[in-house]
VEXTI-172714 format. One record per residue (C-alpha): residue in three letters; x, y, z; residue number from 1. Coordinates in Angstrom, 3 decimals, padded with zeros to 6 digits, always signed. Example, Ala and Ser with C-alpha at 12.3 -4.5 7.8 and 13.67 -1.06 7.14 Angstrom:
<pt 'ALA', <+012.300, -004.500, +007.800>, 1>;
<pt 'SER', <+013.670, -001.060, +007.140>, 2>;
//
This chain:
<pt 'UNK', <+002.359, +026.161, -005.180>, 1>;
<pt 'UNK', <+000.780, +022.904, -006.394>, 2>;
<pt 'UNK', <+000.159, +022.448, -010.125>, 3>;
<pt 'UNK', <-001.706, +019.413, -011.465>, 4>;
<pt 'UNK', <-004.490, +019.240, -014.038>, 5>;
<pt 'UNK', <-006.346, +016.745, -011.828>, 6>;
<pt 'UNK', <-008.408, +018.982, -009.559>, 7>;
<pt 'UNK', <-009.001, +016.375, -006.846>, 8>;
<pt 'UNK', <-005.246, +015.973, -006.366>, 9>;
<pt 'UNK', <-004.482, +019.692, -006.004>, 10>;
<pt 'UNK', <-007.415, +020.185, -003.644>, 11>;
<pt 'UNK', <-006.501, +017.186, -001.509>, 12>;
<pt 'UNK', <-002.822, +018.116, -001.232>, 13>;
<pt 'UNK', <-003.687, +021.766, -000.581>, 14>;
<pt 'UNK', <-006.000, +020.891, +002.312>, 15>;
<pt 'UNK', <-003.404, +018.561, +003.836>, 16>;
<pt 'UNK', <-000.537, +021.070, +003.614>, 17>;
<pt 'UNK', <-002.681, +023.937, +004.916>, 18>;
<pt 'UNK', <-003.586, +021.831, +007.955>, 19>;
<pt 'UNK', <+000.145, +021.415, +008.544>, 20>;
<pt 'UNK', <+000.829, +025.161, +008.527>, 21>;
<pt 'UNK', <+001.746, +025.882, +004.905>, 22>;
<pt 'UNK', <+000.435, +028.777, +002.819>, 23>;
<pt 'UNK', <-000.666, +027.078, -000.396>, 24>;
<pt 'UNK', <-001.796, +028.275, -003.803>, 25>;
<pt 'UNK', <-002.847, +025.751, -006.409>, 26>;
<pt 'UNK', <-003.648, +025.672, -010.097>, 27>;
<pt 'UNK', <-004.863, +023.122, -012.627>, 28>;
<pt 'UNK', <-003.505, +025.260, -015.465>, 29>;
<pt 'UNK', <+000.308, +025.497, -015.860>, 30>;
<pt 'UNK', <-000.055, +028.748, -017.841>, 31>;
<pt 'UNK', <-002.092, +030.368, -015.070>, 32>;
<pt 'UNK', <+000.463, +029.076, -012.573>, 33>;
<pt 'UNK', <+003.184, +030.938, -014.480>, 34>;
<pt 'UNK', <+001.112, +034.128, -014.297>, 35>;
<pt 'UNK', <+000.931, +033.730, -010.512>, 36>;
<pt 'UNK', <+004.680, +033.066, -010.351>, 37>;
<pt 'UNK', <+005.257, +036.357, -012.185>, 38>;
<pt 'UNK', <+003.133, +038.301, -009.705>, 39>;
<pt 'UNK', <+003.642, +036.560, -006.341>, 40>;
<pt 'UNK', <+006.636, +035.138, -004.448>, 41>;
<pt 'UNK', <+006.591, +031.325, -004.383>, 42>;
<pt 'UNK', <+009.186, +029.296, -002.463>, 43>;
<pt 'UNK', <+008.327, +025.751, -003.523>, 44>;
<pt 'UNK', <+006.684, +024.407, -006.679>, 45>;
<pt 'UNK', <+005.077, +020.939, -006.658>, 46>;
<pt 'UNK', <+004.195, +019.971, -010.221>, 47>;
<pt 'UNK', <+002.854, +016.947, -012.066>, 48>;
<pt 'UNK', <+004.801, +015.774, -015.123>, 49>;
<pt 'UNK', <+001.998, +014.923, -017.546>, 50>;
<pt 'UNK', <-000.428, +017.790, -018.117>, 51>;
<pt 'UNK', <-002.255, +018.558, -021.363>, 52>;
<pt 'UNK', <-001.484, +022.281, -021.438>, 53>;
<pt 'UNK', <+002.217, +021.999, -020.617>, 54>;
<pt 'UNK', <+004.443, +019.298, -019.142>, 55>;
<pt 'UNK', <+005.762, +019.709, -015.639>, 56>;
<pt 'UNK', <+009.327, +019.542, -016.992>, 57>;
<pt 'UNK', <+008.682, +022.548, -019.229>, 58>;
<pt 'UNK', <+006.989, +024.284, -016.315>, 59>;
<pt 'UNK', <+010.202, +023.865, -014.297>, 60>;
<pt 'UNK', <+012.197, +025.635, -017.017>, 61>;
<pt 'UNK', <+009.842, +028.597, -017.238>, 62>;
<pt 'UNK', <+009.372, +028.843, -013.472>, 63>;
<pt 'UNK', <+013.156, +029.011, -012.961>, 64>;
<pt 'UNK', <+013.397, +031.813, -015.512>, 65>;
<pt 'UNK', <+011.021, +033.819, -013.326>, 66>;
<pt 'UNK', <+012.534, +032.744, -009.991>, 67>;
<pt 'UNK', <+015.945, +031.067, -010.007>, 68>;
<pt 'UNK', <+015.674, +030.284, -006.281>, 69>;
<pt 'UNK', <+012.393, +028.356, -006.483>, 70>;
<pt 'UNK', <+012.556, +024.806, -005.077>, 71>;
<pt 'UNK', <+010.878, +022.126, -007.188>, 72>;
<pt 'UNK', <+009.242, +018.778, -006.408>, 73>;
<pt 'UNK', <+008.101, +016.652, -009.343>, 74>;
<pt 'UNK', <+005.306, +014.067, -009.061>, 75>;
<pt 'UNK', <+004.011, +011.623, -011.665>, 76>;
<pt 'UNK', <+001.752, +008.626, -012.065>, 77>;
<pt 'UNK', <+003.750, +007.435, -015.082>, 78>;
<pt 'UNK', <+007.255, +007.336, -013.770>, 79>;
<pt 'UNK', <+010.366, +006.104, -015.553>, 80>;
<pt 'UNK', <+014.106, +006.290, -014.982>, 81>;
<pt 'UNK', <+014.389, +008.717, -017.904>, 82>;
<pt 'UNK', <+011.772, +011.111, -016.498>, 83>;
<pt 'UNK', <+013.413, +010.887, -013.077>, 84>;
<pt 'UNK', <+016.835, +011.668, -014.541>, 85>;
<pt 'UNK', <+015.540, +014.653, -016.525>, 86>;
<pt 'UNK', <+013.683, +015.964, -013.465>, 87>;
<pt 'UNK', <+016.870, +016.084, -011.417>, 88>;
<pt 'UNK', <+018.891, +017.514, -014.304>, 89>;
<pt 'UNK', <+016.414, +020.400, -014.474>, 90>;
<pt 'UNK', <+016.827, +021.125, -010.790>, 91>;
<pt 'UNK', <+014.080, +019.151, -009.024>, 92>;
<pt 'UNK', <+014.940, +018.418, -005.402>, 93>;
<pt 'UNK', <+012.583, +015.444, -005.146>, 94>;
<pt 'UNK', <+010.840, +013.060, -007.528>, 95>;
<pt 'UNK', <+007.663, +011.329, -006.301>, 96>;
<pt 'UNK', <+005.760, +008.556, -008.022>, 97>;
<pt 'UNK', <+002.010, +008.473, -007.425>, 98>;
<pt 'UNK', <+000.531, +007.184, -005.277>, 99>;
<pt 'UNK', <+002.842, +008.452, -002.532>, 100>;
<pt 'UNK', <+002.474, +008.846, +001.199>, 101>;
<pt 'UNK', <+001.489, +012.474, +001.917>, 102>;
<pt 'UNK', <+003.318, +012.287, +005.246>, 103>;
<pt 'UNK', <+006.512, +011.643, +003.264>, 104>;
<pt 'UNK', <+005.801, +014.773, +001.194>, 105>;
<pt 'UNK', <+005.590, +016.676, +004.472>, 106>;
<pt 'UNK', <+009.014, +015.311, +005.476>, 107>;
<pt 'UNK', <+010.449, +016.424, +002.136>, 108>;
<pt 'UNK', <+009.089, +019.953, +002.558>, 109>;
<pt 'UNK', <+010.544, +020.238, +006.053>, 110>;
<pt 'UNK', <+013.960, +019.140, +004.815>, 111>;
<pt 'UNK', <+013.838, +021.593, +001.909>, 112>;
<pt 'UNK', <+013.112, +024.377, +004.428>, 113>;
<pt 'UNK', <+016.389, +023.741, +006.257>, 114>;
<pt 'UNK', <+018.350, +023.225, +003.015>, 115>;
<pt 'UNK', <+020.367, +020.235, +001.949>, 116>;
<pt 'UNK', <+021.034, +018.134, -001.087>, 117>;
<pt 'UNK', <+018.605, +015.703, -002.652>, 118>;
<pt 'UNK', <+019.441, +013.565, -005.606>, 119>;
<pt 'UNK', <+019.040, +010.314, -007.413>, 120>;
<pt 'UNK', <+019.956, +008.697, -004.150>, 121>;
<pt 'UNK', <+017.103, +009.803, -001.949>, 122>;
<pt 'UNK', <+017.817, +011.435, +001.396>, 123>;
<pt 'UNK', <+021.523, +010.729, +001.122>, 124>;
<pt 'UNK', <+023.727, +013.746, +001.787>, 125>;
<pt 'UNK', <+026.295, +014.638, -000.864>, 126>;
<pt 'UNK', <+029.270, +013.863, +001.397>, 127>;
<pt 'UNK', <+027.664, +010.522, +002.378>, 128>;
<pt 'UNK', <+027.289, +009.640, -001.287>, 129>;
<pt 'UNK', <+030.896, +010.548, -002.080>, 130>;
<pt 'UNK', <+031.962, +008.162, +000.683>, 131>;
<pt 'UNK', <+029.887, +005.363, -000.825>, 132>;
<pt 'UNK', <+031.404, +005.916, -004.288>, 133>;
<pt 'UNK', <+034.806, +005.712, -002.640>, 134>;
<pt 'UNK', <+033.871, +002.412, -000.967>, 135>;
<pt 'UNK', <+032.537, +001.072, -004.293>, 136>;
<pt 'UNK', <+035.809, +002.011, -006.050>, 137>;
<pt 'UNK', <+033.537, +003.625, -008.613>, 138>;
<pt 'UNK', <+034.269, +005.197, -011.980>, 139>;
<pt 'UNK', <+031.685, +007.947, -012.204>, 140>;
<pt 'UNK', <+030.880, +011.639, -012.360>, 141>;
<pt 'UNK', <+028.637, +013.368, -009.817>, 142>;
<pt 'UNK', <+026.755, +016.290, -011.389>, 143>;
<pt 'UNK', <+025.854, +019.027, -008.910>, 144>;
<pt 'UNK', <+023.353, +021.805, -009.556>, 145>;
<pt 'UNK', <+022.613, +024.757, -007.288>, 146>;
<pt 'UNK', <+021.155, +028.238, -007.480>, 147>;
<pt 'UNK', <+024.622, +029.785, -007.840>, 148>;
<pt 'UNK', <+026.075, +027.369, -010.369>, 149>;
<pt 'UNK', <+026.770, +023.791, -011.385>, 150>;
<pt 'UNK', <+029.778, +021.552, -010.998>, 151>;
<pt 'UNK', <+031.177, +018.059, -011.416>, 152>;
<pt 'UNK', <+033.147, +015.619, -009.267>, 153>;
<pt 'UNK', <+034.940, +012.812, -011.147>, 154>;
<pt 'UNK', <+035.823, +009.464, -009.585>, 155>;
<pt 'UNK', <+038.373, +006.934, -010.817>, 156>;
<pt 'UNK', <+038.594, +003.648, -008.909>, 157>;
<pt 'UNK', <+036.873, +005.284, -005.949>, 158>;
<pt 'UNK', <+039.236, +008.269, -005.747>, 159>;
<pt 'UNK', <+038.290, +011.855, -006.615>, 160>;
<pt 'UNK', <+040.636, +012.812, -009.451>, 161>;
<pt 'UNK', <+039.019, +015.972, -010.824>, 162>;
<pt 'UNK', <+036.444, +018.569, -009.829>, 163>;
<pt 'UNK', <+035.135, +021.678, -011.505>, 164>;
<pt 'UNK', <+032.771, +024.415, -010.344>, 165>;
<pt 'UNK', <+032.202, +027.569, -012.389>, 166>;
<pt 'UNK', <+035.739, +028.823, -013.216>, 167>;
<pt 'UNK', <+037.507, +026.761, -010.537>, 168>;
<pt 'UNK', <+039.111, +023.323, -010.799>, 169>;
<pt 'UNK', <+040.704, +020.795, -008.464>, 170>;
<pt 'UNK', <+040.516, +021.029, -004.680>, 171>;
<pt 'UNK', <+039.277, +024.628, -004.780>, 172>;
<pt 'UNK', <+036.307, +023.582, -006.910>, 173>;
<pt 'UNK', <+035.543, +020.636, -004.611>, 174>;
<pt 'UNK', <+035.609, +022.980, -001.633>, 175>;
<pt 'UNK', <+033.109, +025.303, -003.315>, 176>;
<pt 'UNK', <+030.758, +022.386, -004.076>, 177>;
<pt 'UNK', <+030.865, +021.011, -000.533>, 178>;
<pt 'UNK', <+030.187, +024.500, +000.844>, 179>;
<pt 'UNK', <+026.918, +024.826, -001.103>, 180>;
<pt 'UNK', <+023.890, +025.189, +001.168>, 181>;
<pt 'UNK', <+021.521, +023.275, -001.090>, 182>;
<pt 'UNK', <+020.854, +021.987, -004.567>, 183>;
<pt 'UNK', <+020.563, +018.657, -006.331>, 184>;
<pt 'UNK', <+022.962, +015.983, -007.501>, 185>;
<pt 'UNK', <+022.920, +012.942, -009.753>, 186>;
<pt 'UNK', <+025.487, +010.340, -010.763>, 187>;
<pt 'UNK', <+026.550, +008.944, -014.137>, 188>;
<pt 'UNK', <+028.398, +005.629, -013.938>, 189>;
<pt 'UNK', <+031.416, +004.630, -016.030>, 190>;
<pt 'UNK', <+032.148, +008.193, -017.142>, 191>;
<pt 'UNK', <+035.881, +008.861, -017.439>, 192>;
<pt 'UNK', <+037.442, +012.099, -016.266>, 193>;
<pt 'UNK', <+038.578, +014.562, -018.973>, 194>;
<pt 'UNK', <+041.650, +015.480, -016.893>, 195>;
<pt 'UNK', <+043.237, +014.897, -013.492>, 196>;
<pt 'UNK', <+043.588, +017.891, -011.190>, 197>;
<pt 'UNK', <+043.556, +016.058, -007.846>, 198>;
<pt 'UNK', <+046.112, +013.473, -006.716>, 199>;
<pt 'UNK', <+045.408, +012.624, -003.095>, 200>;
<pt 'UNK', <+043.830, +009.626, -001.277>, 201>;
<pt 'UNK', <+040.138, +010.173, -000.592>, 202>;
<pt 'UNK', <+040.363, +010.358, +003.212>, 203>;
<pt 'UNK', <+043.278, +012.798, +003.075>, 204>;
<pt 'UNK', <+041.469, +014.849, +000.449>, 205>;
<pt 'UNK', <+038.369, +015.238, +002.605>, 206>;
<pt 'UNK', <+040.519, +016.353, +005.523>, 207>;
<pt 'UNK', <+042.249, +018.871, +003.273>, 208>;
<pt 'UNK', <+038.945, +020.280, +002.030>, 209>;
<pt 'UNK', <+037.517, +020.658, +005.527>, 210>;
<pt 'UNK', <+040.758, +022.204, +006.739>, 211>;
<pt 'UNK', <+040.592, +024.784, +003.940>, 212>;
<pt 'UNK', <+036.976, +025.671, +004.636>, 213>;
<pt 'UNK', <+037.723, +025.945, +008.341>, 214>;
<pt 'UNK', <+034.171, +024.703, +008.963>, 215>;
<pt 'UNK', <+035.155, +022.204, +011.597>, 216>;
<pt 'UNK', <+038.180, +021.378, +013.667>, 217>;
<pt 'UNK', <+039.646, +017.972, +012.838>, 218>;
<pt 'UNK', <+041.542, +016.406, +015.731>, 219>;
<pt 'UNK', <+041.245, +012.747, +014.688>, 220>;
<pt 'UNK', <+041.908, +010.927, +011.413>, 221>;
<pt 'UNK', <+038.966, +010.780, +009.013>, 222>;
<pt 'UNK', <+038.882, +006.990, +009.084>, 223>;
<pt 'UNK', <+038.315, +007.061, +012.860>, 224>;
<pt 'UNK', <+035.210, +009.241, +012.811>, 225>;
<pt 'UNK', <+032.202, +007.583, +014.404>, 226>;
<pt 'UNK', <+029.208, +008.295, +016.593>, 227>;
<pt 'UNK', <+029.278, +006.945, +020.117>, 228>;
<pt 'UNK', <+026.056, +005.151, +020.962>, 229>;
<pt 'UNK', <+024.835, +002.736, +023.574>, 230>;
<pt 'UNK', <+025.526, -000.894, +022.757>, 231>;
<pt 'UNK', <+022.551, -002.907, +021.568>, 232>;
<pt 'UNK', <+021.841, -005.815, +023.857>, 233>;
<pt 'UNK', <+021.731, -009.332, +022.446>, 234>;
<pt 'UNK', <+018.227, -010.174, +021.283>, 235>;
<pt 'UNK', <+016.306, -012.604, +023.443>, 236>;
<pt 'UNK', <+014.773, -015.714, +021.879>, 237>;
<pt 'UNK', <+011.331, -014.176, +022.339>, 238>;
<pt 'UNK', <+012.237, -010.970, +020.491>, 239>;
<pt 'UNK', <+014.043, -012.862, +017.723>, 240>;
<pt 'UNK', <+011.004, -015.071, +017.209>, 241>;
<pt 'UNK', <+008.713, -012.035, +016.909>, 242>;
<pt 'UNK', <+011.164, -010.405, +014.511>, 243>;
<pt 'UNK', <+011.452, -013.532, +012.376>, 244>;
<pt 'UNK', <+007.676, -013.935, +012.188>, 245>;
<pt 'UNK', <+007.175, -010.315, +011.135>, 246>;
<pt 'UNK', <+009.911, -010.443, +008.467>, 247>;
<pt 'UNK', <+008.667, -013.744, +007.040>, 248>;
<pt 'UNK', <+005.214, -012.202, +006.643>, 249>;
<pt 'UNK', <+006.781, -009.304, +004.712>, 250>;
<pt 'UNK', <+008.504, -011.760, +002.363>, 251>;
<pt 'UNK', <+005.265, -013.649, +001.776>, 252>;
<pt 'UNK', <+003.645, -010.497, +000.357>, 253>;
<pt 'UNK', <+006.532, -009.268, -001.821>, 254>;
<pt 'UNK', <+008.203, -011.574, -004.338>, 255>;
<pt 'UNK', <+010.648, -008.798, -005.286>, 256>;
<pt 'UNK', <+012.109, -008.696, -001.780>, 257>;
<pt 'UNK', <+015.488, -010.473, -001.708>, 258>;
<pt 'UNK', <+016.812, -009.860, +001.778>, 259>;
<pt 'UNK', <+016.533, -008.044, +005.099>, 260>;
<pt 'UNK', <+019.456, -007.760, +007.492>, 261>;
<pt 'UNK', <+019.756, -005.837, +010.761>, 262>;
<pt 'UNK', <+022.967, -004.772, +012.525>, 263>;
<pt 'UNK', <+023.922, -002.834, +015.603>, 264>;
<pt 'UNK', <+026.395, +000.049, +015.539>, 265>;
<pt 'UNK', <+029.356, -002.265, +016.201>, 266>;
<pt 'UNK', <+028.440, -004.334, +013.146>, 267>;
<pt 'UNK', <+027.029, -007.277, +015.076>, 268>;
<pt 'UNK', <+024.398, -009.143, +013.053>, 269>;
<pt 'UNK', <+021.041, -009.105, +014.844>, 270>;
<pt 'UNK', <+019.053, -010.673, +012.001>, 271>;
<pt 'UNK', <+019.993, -011.981, +008.564>, 272>;
<pt 'UNK', <+017.819, -013.167, +005.691>, 273>;
<pt 'UNK', <+019.665, -012.859, +002.386>, 274>;
<pt 'UNK', <+023.168, -011.481, +001.778>, 275>;
<pt 'UNK', <+025.338, -010.316, +004.653>, 276>;
<pt 'UNK', <+026.286, -006.619, +004.401>, 277>;
<pt 'UNK', <+028.218, -006.434, +007.655>, 278>;
<pt 'UNK', <+031.386, -005.081, +005.996>, 279>;
<pt 'UNK', <+029.404, -002.354, +004.228>, 280>;
<pt 'UNK', <+027.642, -001.351, +007.447>, 281>;
<pt 'UNK', <+030.969, -001.153, +009.285>, 282>;
<pt 'UNK', <+032.213, +001.277, +006.628>, 283>;
<pt 'UNK', <+029.023, +003.330, +006.794>, 284>;
<pt 'UNK', <+029.373, +003.748, +010.570>, 285>;
<pt 'UNK', <+032.440, +005.870, +009.787>, 286>;
<pt 'UNK', <+030.220, +008.438, +008.038>, 287>;
<pt 'UNK', <+029.297, +010.751, +010.881>, 288>;
<pt 'UNK', <+026.028, +012.151, +009.537>, 289>;
<pt 'UNK', <+024.737, +009.057, +007.720>, 290>;
<pt 'UNK', <+020.983, +008.500, +008.062>, 291>;
<pt 'UNK', <+019.914, +006.532, +004.985>, 292>;
<pt 'UNK', <+020.840, +005.828, +001.402>, 293>;
<pt 'UNK', <+020.253, +003.707, -001.672>, 294>;
<pt 'UNK', <+022.638, +001.793, -003.924>, 295>;
<pt 'UNK', <+021.309, +001.072, -007.415>, 296>;
<pt 'UNK', <+022.828, -002.049, -008.996>, 297>;
<pt 'UNK', <+022.896, -002.951, -012.668>, 298>;
<pt 'UNK', <+020.446, -005.890, -012.372>, 299>;
<pt 'UNK', <+017.528, -003.621, -011.383>, 300>;
<pt 'UNK', <+018.274, -004.377, -007.743>, 301>;
<pt 'UNK', <+018.221, -001.797, -004.988>, 302>;
<pt 'UNK', <+020.012, -001.934, -001.662>, 303>;
<pt 'UNK', <+018.305, +000.442, +000.775>, 304>;
<pt 'UNK', <+020.248, +001.230, +003.949>, 305>;
<pt 'UNK', <+018.513, +002.950, +006.856>, 306>;
<pt 'UNK', <+019.860, +003.981, +010.224>, 307>;
<pt 'UNK', <+017.447, +004.099, +013.156>, 308>;
<pt 'UNK', <+019.326, +005.355, +016.220>, 309>;
<pt 'UNK', <+021.898, +002.603, +016.922>, 310>;
<pt 'UNK', <+020.418, +000.106, +014.454>, 311>;
<pt 'UNK', <+021.174, -000.340, +010.741>, 312>;
<pt 'UNK', <+018.666, -001.974, +008.383>, 313>;
<pt 'UNK', <+019.652, -003.231, +004.925>, 314>;
<pt 'UNK', <+016.881, -004.057, +002.449>, 315>;
<pt 'UNK', <+017.552, -005.889, -000.843>, 316>;
<pt 'UNK', <+014.795, -005.591, -003.420>, 317>;
<pt 'UNK', <+014.465, -005.763, -007.212>, 318>;
<pt 'UNK', <+012.197, -004.299, -009.899>, 319>;
<pt 'UNK', <+010.785, -001.654, -007.540>, 320>;
<pt 'UNK', <+010.972, +002.141, -007.846>, 321>;
<pt 'UNK', <+013.017, +004.154, -005.355>, 322>;
<pt 'UNK', <+009.978, +006.136, -004.249>, 323>;
<pt 'UNK', <+007.966, +003.037, -003.388>, 324>;
<pt 'UNK', <+010.901, +001.418, -001.576>, 325>;
<pt 'UNK', <+011.337, +004.466, +000.606>, 326>;
<pt 'UNK', <+007.663, +005.005, +001.389>, 327>;
<pt 'UNK', <+006.979, +001.370, +002.148>, 328>;
<pt 'UNK', <+010.102, +000.326, +004.034>, 329>;
<pt 'UNK', <+010.382, +003.364, +006.285>, 330>;
<pt 'UNK', <+007.170, +002.145, +007.928>, 331>;
<pt 'UNK', <+008.373, -001.464, +008.037>, 332>;
<pt 'UNK', <+011.721, -000.484, +009.544>, 333>;
<pt 'UNK', <+009.997, +001.618, +012.202>, 334>;
<pt 'UNK', <+007.902, -001.418, +013.139>, 335>;
<pt 'UNK', <+010.909, -003.783, +013.249>, 336>;
<pt 'UNK', <+012.843, -001.270, +015.316>, 337>;
<pt 'UNK', <+010.015, -001.127, +017.857>, 338>;
<pt 'UNK', <+010.061, -004.926, +018.162>, 339>;
<pt 'UNK', <+013.793, -004.847, +018.900>, 340>;
<pt 'UNK', <+013.585, -001.922, +021.317>, 341>;
<pt 'UNK', <+010.750, -003.619, +023.140>, 342>;
<pt 'UNK', <+013.012, -006.533, +023.915>, 343>;
<pt 'UNK', <+015.828, -004.540, +025.463>, 344>;
//
């Protein structure tokens, strides 16, 4: 279901999604949308934030009262960090700032269909994000929300020291959270733990959790996990020149862009303009299922990390929303990757 009081938007999105095989109902009235939700099964709700009759955030609350399993995507033309935070706290799986690429919306819907966590860090799995907090030696709490309950994971100097989920605490609670099939998560920095129920190094803890869940057989130490890929060949002068020309043109059009670096799976630097994140990339290669992620720094700077087969791209940019970074740079990275692959 699509709900937006701008008729051209709901009609345009409806036509696009129908062409891609989705059954779509749409409404310009949030109150009428709630009537439909009471009478018909709806799997996914896509709602605008600012509507005269009722805000999209209030619509989420009432929709969840009628269907606790409904998946929610929030979109807005007047985005802010506060609205984004509230959206995720109320259970939204994705937050999109208009204008957005409709093909990206299609990707989001496909990923929601197969389950999985979405959060303030877009497209980053929960376990991936826990690994990054460990690498950052963070003090933080990760808030997790799902259809069956909510929980918290507390970090102190990068180590998980406490977890709670429903009536469970400690390792048992962490196991329950990591076994969830879907939901949303967000992070609050510099939040101290109310108690300590876990006293184990992060890598050992993750092994313990997976051993308890019996979800996978662990025959090698956690720190040795990696994906075996073909080695990237050294770039030729011709390919490097093409790459450099393309990246310089990107910089000329975006004054907020601070750096682009490209690495192969072994951590070799293929291209560097800005800070060198080789050590970070080498740590990320240990995360088996890593695909992409975002680090938000305190100076309004974003570090966007994207894996494309055996290549890792790191984008530094400031004063730009997460949604725009993802939509824009996924296309740029695909283009840069093609330049590199063409020179193999």
